[in-house]
C-alpha positions in Angstrom: -11.1 -2.8 1.5 -13.8 -1.2 3.5 -13.2 -0.6 7.3 -16.0 1.3 9.8 -15.1 3.2 13.0 -17.2 3.6 15.6 -17.2 7.2 17.7 -16.6 6.5 21.2 -16.9 9.1 24.0 -14.1 8.6 26.2 -14.2 9.3 30.1 -10.1 9.6 30.9 -7.0 9.7 29.9 -6.4 5.7 30.4 -9.2 4.4 28.1 -8.0 7.0 25.8 -5.2 5.1 25.8 -6.5 1.5 25.7 -8.4 2.4 22.4 -5.0 4.2 20.7 -3.7 0.3 21.2 -6.2 -1.5 19.6 -6.3 1.2 16.7 -3.3 0.8 16.1 -3.6 -3.3 15.7 -6.1 -2.8 13.7 -4.6 0.2 11.5 -1.4 -2.2 11.5 -3.1 -5.5 10.3 -4.3 -3.9 7.6 -1.0 -2.5 6.7 0.3 -5.5 6.4 -2.4 -6.9 4.9 -1.6 -4.5 2.0 1.7 -4.7 2.1 1.7 -8.6 1.9 -0.6 -8.5 -0.9 1.8 -6.0 -3.3 4.3 -8.2 -2.7 3.6 -11.0 -4.9 5.4 -12.5 -7.7 1.7 -11.5 -10.0 2.1 -7.8 -8.7 6.3 -7.2 -9.4 6.2 -7.4 -13.3 9.8 -9.0 -15.1 12.8 -6.6 -16.5 12.0 -6.3 -19.6 14.6 -7.1 -22.3 16.2 -3.9 -24.3 14.2 -4.1 -27.2 11.2 -4.2 -24.7 12.2 -1.3 -22.6 9.9 1.4 -24.5 6.7 -0.4 -24.2 6.7 -0.7 -20.3 9.0 2.7 -19.1 8.7 5.8 -20.0 12.2 6.3 -22.2 11.3 10.1 -23.1 12.4 11.3 -19.8 16.0 11.0 -19.0 16.7 10.2 -15.6 13.5 8.4 -14.9 11.6 5.7 -16.0 8.2 5.3 -14.5 5.9 2.8 -15.4 3.4 3.2 -18.7 0.5 1.6 -16.5 -0.9 1.5 -13.2 -0.7 -1.5 -10.9 -4.2 -1.9 -8.7 -5.8 -4.5 -7.4 
């Protein structure tokens, strides 16, 4: 997803505040879109059986078990 921004010359503090609010709204919409997309079930793997742990997690590290694969959209 690509979003283009335009540059504006602001004449006063009130105008700057208006642009800040608009930018905040646009960015929060984009963030919500990303969060909703990542929260869908196809992006969340099932917890594997004990015998399959080494296929999904890096079990060579004692305290943490990061995924062996990268989740991408």
